[in-house]
C-alpha positions as CSV (number, residue, x, y, z in Angstrom):
1,M,70.5,167.4,124.1
2,T,69.0,169.0,127.1
3,G,71.4,169.1,130.0
4,W,74.6,167.8,128.4
5,R,76.5,171.1,128.5
6,E,74.9,172.0,131.9
7,S,76.0,168.7,133.2
8,R,79.6,169.4,132.0
9,R,79.7,172.3,134.4
10,G,78.2,170.2,137.2
11,A,81.0,167.6,136.6
12,V,83.6,170.1,138.0
13,R,81.7,169.9,141.3
14,L,81.6,166.1,141.0
15,R,85.4,165.8,140.9
16,H,85.8,168.3,143.8
17,I,83.4,166.3,145.9
18,C,85.0,162.9,145.1
19,E,88.4,164.3,146.1
20,T,87.5,166.3,149.2
21,G,84.5,164.6,150.8
22,P,80.7,165.1,150.8
23,A,78.8,168.3,151.1
24,P,75.2,168.3,152.3
25,L,73.1,166.1,150.0
26,T,71.1,168.8,148.2
27,G,70.4,169.2,144.5
28,S,73.2,169.1,142.1
29,N,75.8,167.1,144.2
30,L,73.5,164.2,145.1
31,F,74.6,162.2,142.1
32,A,78.3,162.9,143.0
33,F,77.7,161.4,146.5
34,R,76.2,158.3,145.0
35,K,79.3,157.8,142.9
36,R,81.7,158.5,145.8
37,V,80.2,156.1,148.3
38,G,78.8,153.5,145.8
39,T,75.2,154.0,147.1
40,E,72.6,152.3,144.9
41,N,69.3,152.7,146.8
42,C,69.2,156.5,147.0
43,C,65.5,156.7,146.3
44,M,62.9,156.5,149.0
45,R,61.0,153.7,147.1
46,T,62.6,150.3,147.0
47,D,61.1,149.6,143.6
48,I,63.3,152.3,142.0
49,T,67.1,152.2,142.4
50,S,69.6,154.6,141.0
51,R,73.4,154.6,140.6
52,I,76.0,156.5,138.6
53,V,77.9,154.3,136.1
54,S,80.3,154.9,133.3
55,I,79.5,154.0,129.7
56,G,81.9,151.0,130.1
57,E,80.0,149.8,133.1
58,L,76.6,150.3,131.4
59,F,77.6,148.1,128.5
60,G,79.9,145.8,130.5
61,Q,77.4,144.1,132.9
62,E,76.3,140.5,132.4
63,R,72.8,141.4,131.1
64,A,70.8,142.1,127.9
65,M,69.1,145.4,127.3
66,V,66.2,145.3,124.9
67,V,63.9,147.9,123.5
68,P,60.3,147.2,124.5
69,S,57.3,147.1,122.2
70,F,56.0,150.6,123.2
71,Q,59.2,152.4,122.2
72,R,59.8,154.0,118.8
73,Q,62.4,153.0,116.3
74,Y,65.8,154.8,116.0
75,S,64.8,158.5,115.6
76,W,67.9,160.6,116.1
77,T,68.7,162.8,113.1
78,L,72.3,163.4,111.9
79,A,72.2,166.9,113.5
80,V,71.5,165.3,117.0
81,V,74.2,162.6,116.6
82,S,76.7,165.2,115.4
83,T,76.0,167.5,118.4
84,L,76.5,164.6,120.8
85,L,79.7,163.5,119.1
86,H,81.2,166.9,119.1
87,D,80.2,167.6,122.7
88,L,82.1,164.4,123.6
89,I,85.1,165.4,121.5
90,D,85.2,168.9,123.0
91,A,85.0,167.5,126.5
92,F,87.8,165.0,125.9
93,E,90.1,167.6,124.3
94,G,89.3,170.1,127.0
95,D,90.0,168.0,130.1
96,P,89.9,164.2,129.6
97,G,90.2,163.6,133.3
98,L,87.0,165.5,134.2
99,P,83.9,163.3,134.5
100,Y,81.3,164.0,131.8
101,F,77.7,163.4,132.8
102,M,75.3,162.2,130.1
103,G,71.9,162.3,131.9
104,G,69.7,159.4,133.0
105,I,69.1,155.9,131.6
106,I,66.0,154.2,132.8
107,L,65.7,150.4,132.7
108,S,62.9,148.1,133.7
109,A,63.9,144.8,135.4
110,N,60.7,143.1,134.3
111,S,58.9,142.6,131.0
112,A,57.0,145.7,130.0
113,N,53.9,143.7,129.0
114,G,54.0,140.5,131.1
115,Y,55.2,141.6,134.5
116,A,56.4,139.2,137.2
117,P,55.7,140.0,140.8
118,L,58.1,142.4,142.4
119,S,59.7,139.7,144.4
120,D,60.5,137.7,141.3
121,P,63.9,138.0,139.7
122,P,64.2,139.6,136.3
123,K,63.5,137.3,133.3
124,P,66.4,135.3,132.2
125,A,67.9,136.2,128.8
126,G,70.3,133.3,128.2
127,H,73.9,132.7,129.2
128,T,77.3,134.1,128.4
129,A,80.1,132.0,127.1
130,S,81.3,131.6,130.6
131,G,77.9,130.0,131.6
132,L,76.7,132.9,133.7
133,E,72.9,133.4,133.6
134,L,71.9,136.8,132.2
135,S,69.0,139.0,133.1
136,L,66.9,140.9,130.6
137,F,66.3,144.6,131.2
138,E,64.0,146.7,129.0
139,I,65.0,150.3,128.1
140,V,62.3,152.7,129.2
141,D,64.3,155.9,128.5
142,G,67.6,156.4,126.8
143,Q,67.4,154.0,123.9
144,Q,68.5,156.6,121.4
145,R,71.7,157.3,123.4
146,I,72.4,153.6,124.0
147,A,72.1,152.9,120.3
148,T,74.4,155.9,119.4
149,F,76.9,154.8,122.0
150,S,76.8,151.3,120.4
151,F,77.6,152.9,117.0
152,L,80.5,154.8,118.6
153,I,81.9,151.6,120.2
154,A,81.5,149.6,117.0
155,V,83.4,152.2,115.0
156,L,86.2,152.4,117.5
157,R,86.3,148.6,117.5
158,D,86.6,148.3,113.7
159,L,89.3,151.0,113.6
160,E,91.3,149.2,116.3
161,T,94.5,147.3,115.2
162,H,95.5,145.9,118.6
163,P,93.8,142.5,119.0
164,D,93.2,142.7,122.8
165,R,91.7,146.2,122.6
166,E,89.6,145.1,119.6
167,R,88.2,142.1,121.5
168,A,87.5,144.2,124.6
169,L,85.5,146.7,122.6
170,H,83.6,143.9,120.8
171,M,82.7,142.3,124.1
172,L,80.9,145.5,125.1
173,L,78.5,144.8,122.2
174,A,78.5,140.9,122.3
175,L,77.3,138.7,125.1
176,R,79.3,135.8,123.8
177,D,82.0,135.3,121.3
178,P,82.3,133.3,119.2
179,P,78.6,132.5,118.5
180,I,77.3,129.2,119.9
181,M,75.8,127.0,117.2
182,G,75.9,130.0,114.9
183,E,73.7,132.0,117.2
184,R,74.8,135.4,118.2
185,A,73.8,137.2,121.4
186,W,74.0,141.0,121.9
187,R,74.0,143.2,124.9
188,V,71.6,145.7,123.2
189,T,68.6,144.5,121.1
190,P,66.5,147.2,119.3
191,G,62.9,146.8,118.3
192,F,61.7,144.2,115.8
193,F,62.2,146.2,112.6
194,D,65.6,147.6,113.6
195,K,67.4,144.7,115.1
196,T,68.6,143.0,111.9
197,F,69.9,146.2,110.4
198,F,71.4,147.2,113.7
199,E,73.2,143.9,113.9
200,H,74.6,144.0,110.4
201,T,75.7,147.6,110.4
202,A,77.2,147.9,113.9
203,Q,77.3,144.8,116.1
204,I,79.0,142.3,113.8
205,R,82.8,142.6,113.7
206,G,83.9,144.8,110.8
207,A,80.3,146.0,110.1
208,T,81.2,149.7,110.1
209,R,84.2,149.4,107.8
210,D,82.0,149.5,104.7
211,T,78.6,150.8,105.5
212,D,77.6,150.8,101.8
213,A,77.9,147.0,101.7
214,N,75.3,146.6,104.5
215,P,71.6,146.0,103.8
216,T,69.9,148.8,101.8
217,P,68.5,151.3,104.3
218,D,64.9,151.4,103.0
219,R,63.3,152.4,106.3
220,D,63.5,155.9,107.9
221,S,65.1,154.5,111.0
222,W,67.6,152.5,108.9
223,R,68.6,155.6,107.0
224,R,69.1,157.5,110.2
225,M,71.3,154.6,111.7
226,H,73.3,154.5,108.4
227,A,73.9,158.2,108.5
228,A,74.9,158.2,112.2
229,I,77.5,155.4,111.7
230,T,78.9,157.0,108.6
231,H,79.3,160.3,110.3
232,I,80.9,158.8,113.4
233,R,83.3,156.7,111.3
234,E,84.4,159.8,109.2
235,A,85.0,161.8,112.4
236,M,87.1,159.0,114.0
237,M,89.1,158.3,110.9
238,A,90.1,161.9,110.8
239,R,92.0,161.4,114.1
240,S,95.2,159.4,114.8
241,A,95.2,156.0,116.5
242,D,96.7,157.4,119.7
243,W,93.9,160.1,119.8
244,R,91.3,157.4,119.4
245,H,92.8,155.3,122.2
246,G,92.6,158.3,124.6
247,F,89.1,159.2,123.4
248,C,88.0,155.5,123.8
249,D,89.3,155.5,127.4
250,F,87.5,158.8,128.1
251,L,84.2,157.5,126.7
252,L,84.3,154.2,128.6
253,H,85.6,155.5,132.0
254,S,84.8,159.2,132.3
255,C,81.4,159.5,130.6
256,L,78.8,158.9,133.2
257,V,75.1,158.2,133.3
258,D,72.6,157.9,136.1
259,E,71.3,154.3,135.7
260,I,67.8,154.1,137.1
261,T,66.2,150.7,137.5
262,L,62.4,150.2,137.9
263,R,61.2,147.0,139.6
264,A,57.5,147.8,139.9
265,P,55.3,146.9,136.9
266,T,52.8,149.7,137.5
267,I,55.3,152.6,137.2
268,V,56.9,151.7,133.8
269,F,54.4,153.3,131.5
270,H,54.0,156.3,133.9
271,V,57.7,157.0,133.8
272,F,57.9,156.6,130.0
273,N,55.0,159.1,129.6
274,T,56.5,161.7,131.9
275,M,60.2,161.5,130.8
276,N,61.6,163.6,128.0
277,A,64.0,161.7,125.8
278,R,67.5,163.3,125.8
279,G,68.2,165.0,122.5
280,Q,64.8,164.6,121.0
281,R,61.4,164.8,122.7
282,P,59.2,161.7,122.0
283,Q,56.8,162.3,119.2
284,A,53.1,162.5,120.0
285,S,52.6,159.1,118.3
286,D,55.2,157.5,120.6
287,L,53.4,158.7,123.7
288,L,50.0,157.8,122.2
289,K,51.2,154.3,121.5
290,S,52.3,153.9,125.1
291,A,49.0,155.2,126.5
292,L,46.9,153.1,124.1
293,F,48.9,149.9,124.8
294,Q,48.4,150.5,128.5
295,H,44.7,151.1,128.3
296,A,44.1,148.2,125.9
297,G,45.4,145.7,128.4
298,L,47.5,143.8,125.9
299,G,49.4,140.7,127.0
300,E,53.0,140.4,126.1
301,A,52.4,138.4,122.8
302,D,49.6,140.7,121.7
303,A,51.6,143.8,122.5
304,R,54.6,142.5,120.6
305,D,52.4,141.7,117.5
306,M,50.6,145.1,117.7
307,S,54.0,146.9,118.1
308,N,55.2,145.2,114.9
309,R,52.1,146.3,113.1
310,W,52.4,149.8,114.5
311,H,56.0,150.1,113.2
312,E,54.9,148.7,109.8
313,W,52.2,151.4,109.5
314,E,54.8,154.1,110.6
315,N,57.2,152.9,107.9
316,T,54.4,152.7,105.3
317,L,53.3,156.3,105.8
318,G,56.7,157.8,106.9
319,D,57.3,159.5,110.3
320,R,55.8,162.9,109.4
321,A,52.7,161.6,107.7
322,F,52.1,159.1,110.5
323,E,52.3,161.9,113.1
324,E,50.0,164.1,111.0
325,M,47.4,161.3,110.7
326,F,46.8,161.2,114.4
327,G,46.0,164.9,114.4
328,H,43.3,164.2,111.8
329,I,42.0,161.2,113.7
330,R,41.7,163.4,116.8
331,T,39.6,165.8,114.7
332,I,37.3,162.9,113.6
333,L,36.9,161.4,117.1
334,D,37.0,164.4,119.4
335,R,34.2,166.8,118.3
336,N,35.0,169.5,120.8
337,H,38.7,169.5,120.1
338,R,39.6,170.9,123.5
339,G,42.6,170.3,125.7
340,Q,46.0,168.8,124.9
341,A,45.9,166.9,121.6
342,M,47.2,163.6,122.9
343,E,45.1,163.6,126.0
344,S,41.9,164.4,124.2
345,L,42.6,161.7,121.5
346,V,43.2,159.1,124.2
347,R,40.0,160.1,126.0
348,A,38.0,159.8,122.7
349,V,39.6,156.4,121.9
350,R,38.8,155.1,125.4
351,Q,35.1,155.8,124.9
352,T,34.9,153.2,122.2
353,G,37.7,150.9,123.6
354,A,41.4,151.2,123.1
355,R,41.8,147.6,122.0
356,A,39.0,147.8,119.4
357,F,40.6,151.0,118.1
358,L,44.1,149.4,117.8
359,E,42.8,146.2,116.2
360,T,40.0,147.6,113.9
361,R,39.8,151.3,113.5
362,L,43.4,152.3,113.3
363,P,44.3,149.9,110.4
364,G,41.4,151.4,108.5
365,F,42.6,154.9,109.2
366,V,46.1,154.0,108.0
367,A,44.7,152.5,104.8
368,V,42.6,155.6,103.9
369,Y,45.4,158.0,104.9
370,R,47.8,156.1,102.6
371,A,45.2,156.4,99.8
372,L,44.9,160.1,100.5
373,L,48.7,160.5,100.3
374,T,49.1,158.4,97.1
375,G,45.9,159.6,95.5
376,I,45.0,156.0,94.7
377,P,41.8,155.0,96.7
378,E,40.5,151.5,96.9
379,S,37.4,150.3,95.0
380,P,34.7,151.6,94.6
381,Y,36.3,155.1,94.7
382,D,39.2,154.4,92.3
383,N,37.7,156.6,89.5
384,P,39.2,159.6,87.6
385,R,37.0,162.3,89.3
386,I,37.8,161.2,92.9
387,T,41.5,160.7,92.2
388,A,41.6,164.1,90.5
389,A,40.1,165.7,93.7
390,L,42.7,163.9,95.9
391,R,45.5,165.1,93.7
392,R,44.3,168.7,93.6
393,L,43.5,169.0,97.3
394,K,47.1,168.3,98.2
395,W,48.1,171.5,96.4
396,L,46.3,173.7,99.0
397,D,48.2,175.3,101.8
398,H,45.9,173.9,104.5
399,Q,45.0,170.4,105.6
400,S,41.6,170.9,107.3
401,W,39.9,168.9,104.5
402,R,41.8,165.7,105.3
403,P,39.6,164.4,108.1
404,V,36.7,164.8,105.8
405,V,38.4,162.8,103.1
406,M,39.4,160.1,105.6
407,V,35.9,159.5,106.7
408,A,34.6,159.7,103.1
409,L,37.1,157.1,101.8
410,A,36.3,154.8,104.7
411,R,32.6,154.5,103.7
412,K,32.3,151.1,102.0
413,G,29.6,149.9,99.6
414,E,28.3,153.4,98.9
415,D,26.9,154.9,95.8
416,R,29.8,155.7,93.5
417,G,28.1,158.5,91.7
418,Q,27.1,160.3,94.9
419,A,30.7,159.9,96.1
420,E,32.1,161.5,93.0
421,R,29.8,164.5,93.4
422,F,30.8,164.8,97.1
423,F,34.5,164.9,96.3
424,A,33.9,167.4,93.5
425,R,32.0,169.6,95.9
426,L,34.6,169.2,98.6
427,E,37.3,170.2,96.1
428,R,35.3,173.4,95.2
429,L,34.8,174.2,98.9
430,A,38.5,173.7,99.8
431,F,39.8,175.9,97.0
432,S,37.1,178.5,97.8
433,M,38.4,178.5,101.4
434,Q,41.9,179.3,100.2
435,L,40.8,182.0,97.7
436,T,38.3,183.8,99.8
437,R,40.4,183.5,103.0
438,P,38.0,183.1,105.9
439,D,39.7,183.2,109.2
440,R,41.2,179.9,110.5
441,E,38.5,179.4,113.1
442,E,35.7,180.0,110.6
443,R,37.3,177.5,108.3
444,R,37.6,174.9,111.1
445,R,33.9,175.3,112.0
446,R,32.9,174.8,108.3
447,Y,34.9,171.6,107.9
448,R,33.6,170.4,111.3
449,R,30.0,170.8,110.1
450,V,30.8,168.9,106.8
451,L,32.5,166.2,108.8
452,D,29.5,165.8,111.2
453,Q,27.1,165.7,108.3
454,L,29.1,163.1,106.5
455,Q,29.3,160.8,109.6
456,A,25.6,161.2,110.4
457,R,24.0,161.0,107.0
458,D,24.2,159.2,103.7
459,W,25.8,160.7,100.6
460,A,22.7,162.3,99.3
461,D,22.0,164.2,102.6
462,A,25.7,165.1,103.0
463,L,25.6,166.6,99.5
464,D,22.8,168.9,100.6
465,G,24.8,170.1,103.6
466,D,27.7,172.5,104.2
467,V,29.9,171.0,101.5
468,N,27.9,173.1,99.1
469,L,28.6,176.8,98.4
470,S,25.7,179.1,98.8
471,E,24.7,181.4,95.9
472,A,26.5,184.3,97.6
473,E,29.6,182.2,98.1
474,Q,29.6,181.2,94.5
475,I,29.3,184.8,93.3
476,R,32.2,185.8,95.6
477,L,34.3,182.9,94.3
478,S,33.5,183.8,90.6
479,Q,34.6,187.4,91.3
480,R,37.8,186.2,93.1
481,L,38.8,184.1,90.0
482,R,38.9,187.3,88.0
483,M,40.9,189.4,90.5
484,P,44.7,189.4,90.8
485,F,46.1,186.5,92.7
486,G,48.6,186.9,95.5
487,D,51.9,185.0,95.4
488,D,50.6,182.4,97.8
489,V,47.8,181.2,95.5
490,Q,49.3,181.7,92.0
491,S,50.9,178.3,91.7
492,T,48.0,176.5,93.4
493,M,45.5,177.9,90.9
494,L,47.8,177.2,87.9
495,Y,48.3,173.6,89.1
496,L,44.5,173.3,89.3
497,L,43.9,174.8,85.8
498,N,46.6,172.7,84.2
499,D,45.2,169.6,85.8
500,I,41.8,170.3,84.3
501,L,43.3,171.0,80.9
502,A,45.7,168.1,80.9
503,P,45.0,165.7,83.8
504,D,48.0,164.3,85.6
505,E,50.5,166.1,83.3
506,I,52.3,167.7,86.3
507,A,52.7,164.4,88.1
508,R,54.1,162.7,85.0
509,F,56.6,165.6,84.4
510,L,57.9,165.4,88.0
511,A,57.9,161.5,87.9
512,N,60.2,161.7,84.8
513,G,62.7,163.8,86.6
514,G,61.5,167.1,85.4
515,A,62.9,170.4,86.8
516,K,61.3,172.4,89.5
517,I,58.1,174.1,88.2
518,S,57.7,177.8,88.6
519,V,55.1,180.6,87.8
520,E,55.8,182.6,84.7
521,H,54.5,186.2,84.5
522,V,54.2,186.8,80.8
523,L,54.0,190.5,81.3
524,P,57.1,190.9,83.6
525,R,56.6,192.3,87.1
526,R,59.3,194.9,86.5
527,P,59.8,195.3,82.7
528,D,62.8,197.2,81.5
529,G,61.8,200.9,80.9
530,A,63.3,200.8,77.4
531,S,61.6,197.6,76.4
532,A,58.6,197.1,74.1
533,W,56.6,196.1,77.2
534,R,56.7,199.7,78.4
535,K,56.9,201.6,75.1
536,I,54.3,199.7,73.0
537,H,52.3,197.0,74.8
538,F,51.8,198.5,78.2
539,P,52.6,202.2,78.1
540,N,50.1,203.0,80.9
541,E,51.9,201.7,84.0
542,T,48.8,202.3,86.2
543,E,46.8,200.0,83.9
544,A,49.5,197.4,83.5
545,M,50.4,196.7,87.2
546,P,47.0,195.2,88.3
547,L,47.2,192.9,85.2
548,V,50.5,191.3,86.2
549,N,49.1,189.0,88.7
550,Q,45.8,188.2,87.0
551,Y,45.0,184.6,85.9
552,G,45.4,185.5,82.3
553,N,49.0,186.7,82.7
554,L,50.2,183.6,84.4
555,A,51.5,180.2,83.1
556,L,53.5,177.3,84.4
557,A,57.0,176.6,83.1
558,P,60.1,174.6,84.1
559,E,62.3,176.9,86.3
560,P,65.3,176.8,83.9
561,K,63.2,178.1,81.0
562,N,61.5,180.7,83.3
563,R,64.9,182.0,84.4
564,L,66.0,182.3,80.8
565,A,62.8,184.1,79.7
566,D,63.0,186.5,82.6
567,R,62.0,190.0,81.3
568,K,62.6,189.3,77.6
569,E,60.2,190.5,74.9
570,F,57.1,188.4,74.3
571,S,58.3,186.9,71.0
572,E,61.5,185.8,72.6
573,K,59.7,184.3,75.6
574,V,57.5,182.2,73.2
575,R,60.6,180.9,71.4
576,I,62.1,179.8,74.8
577,F,59.0,178.1,76.1
578,S,58.4,176.4,72.7
579,K,61.9,175.0,72.4
580,G,61.9,171.3,72.9
581,G,58.1,171.2,73.3
582,T,55.9,173.1,75.7
583,E,55.7,171.1,78.9
584,F,52.4,172.5,80.4
585,A,48.9,173.2,79.1
586,T,48.8,176.7,80.8
587,C,51.8,177.7,78.6
588,R,50.8,175.9,75.5
589,D,48.5,178.6,74.1
590,L,51.1,181.4,74.2
591,P,52.3,180.9,70.5
592,D,48.6,181.5,69.4
593,Y,48.9,185.2,70.3
594,P,50.8,187.6,67.9
595,E,51.4,190.0,70.8
596,W,50.7,190.5,74.5
597,N,48.5,193.4,75.6
598,P,45.8,194.2,78.3
599,A,42.9,193.0,76.1
600,I,44.5,189.6,75.7
601,I,45.2,189.2,79.5
602,R,41.6,190.1,80.3
603,A,40.2,187.7,77.7
604,R,42.5,184.9,78.9
605,T,41.5,185.6,82.5
606,E,37.9,185.3,81.6
607,R,38.5,182.0,79.7
608,F,40.5,180.5,82.6
609,A,37.8,181.5,85.1
610,A,35.1,180.0,82.9
611,I,37.0,176.7,82.7
612,I,37.2,176.5,86.5
613,E,33.5,177.4,86.8
614,R,32.5,174.6,84.4
615,E,34.6,172.1,86.3
616,W,33.0,173.1,89.6
617,E,29.5,173.2,88.1
618,M,29.0,176.9,89.2
């Protein structure tokens, strides 16, 4: 919410100026002068106009505001909504007569994808009940705030018991009431995927009274809208009706925004790219979408269709994964990896054509990234060895292998046996990278070479390249498997071992609602000095301590059992882990040992290391 609290202090100057007359038009009091004299064309350019309006005026004009195709869906988290709401409440309870400035709202008076000439009027958006023709304005910046203000107005409307006040609030949301021929018209229309949910959870009369009765929020943006409305409703219900009346008047008449209207088609994307959204900076994928749509030269219909597909991909992968995917696409397309991430990606895409990328390459990238996330690749790569590699790679603490996997999965009609061997070698390389810990730049260069070789050669040639470990690297990896593991790799290596011994056992345990999985140190890290651990099994502390973190002393166990076992004697631990069945293969051999001592840990370490070496053909 950049600027909200700073604008609060500036509003004190606004009231002083409005009451005493203008000061010189410099800096912070310029917006106050616009309000005082009603000036609209305060910009040097005639294709950009600006005026200060209240929230009531923003919503009360005879026009429709729509979210254009290049905008993202509703993205404000509950924390952002809560901060805005409590800032408003604090301002109202502090001094409700003091204007409260909420930043800028940027609207475009022309379609963002099919511009009319500057001299043409804005596109018609229908008529109100009174027969007045409406104009359509697209929201370039401020859609998150406009949507959140809509939620606030809807909640206040649905809590209002006075019919006239209720209707007045509803008419800030509705363009006509009642609907004509069953067709509703709203002052704010979100993007394609949000508009139905937005209508049924906020705009329709009574929608906010029972949010659980509304459509199931099965999209990220729907869940955020549902959370925002629920939070606002709970906050308003905690206040009295008189308090809500005063707060509503404050919101509609004392909360101000700078409404900026763009009338030149060439500046809309430029303004969108350079503006920071209030409360939450646009994600890289939002800005990338804007830039790619602009460079692709899409017409209005094509842009709308592509925007719908874009949001569908975003929903399929989830916000975070969708954002991550573009970072990996940049690695694939931009070999030098220099400069700002988004700029270098756009530059790389433009070399092959932005439109071709949107229509052909991007859908392919989404498909393979989804396969990477789910671990279920399409034919011919849907076989146990490749799915095992995808499952195991995700347990690593780095993602540098992902661009390689994306390119590998995108190769169609290739030799399946060669592909299996490539994925097995990539798994070995990636785990070796984590265990032997080369520096980050060294790791990046190694994966870059593998990626280049995969894109330039067939499977056989790629298998002979840098995806292989040299003899020296294999020796170093073998030695590392027999050394103590740090906390950061213990669970990763146990997950790997367990998956080799019992494929997919961990995934099935978690899918069935199993508890959190944790690492068990059979020989405790800090055994009780009076216990048999110290007196009998490991009397030499100097010898015992290096063994605690060796492969052979580790096992996976459900966290409740692990907590219960804690520092108990070995026989008691075995009883706890065996009760109700042993969940994981790495713990299943413990009852085979009559006691636990240094020789057993060393032998178990050697056995585990040999299992890994056989799996990786070392």
